[in-house]
C-alpha positions, 0 to 999 in steps of 0.5 A: 492472528488479527480479527474483527476491529483489530484487523480493520484498524490494522488494514486501514492504518496500512492503507493510509501508510501506503497512500502516504508513501506511494499515492499520486501526491507522494514525493516517491511517486513524483520522483519515479514519475519524473524519472520515467520509472512509472506512469499515471497507470501505476496501481498498488494493492495489499493482501493480508493472508495467513500462510500455512507451511507443512 
């Protein structure tokens, strides 16, 4: 499991990647907006959790 600086680096890197892929200036966002699939209210979030199974 990631901890400390490793976790921070991972989460920051993932946030940059998500903004590049789905941010308001991304090609994907523009295509989805132009096709009417999304509007300007689109938001996204990421949660990193450890899942415990019995």
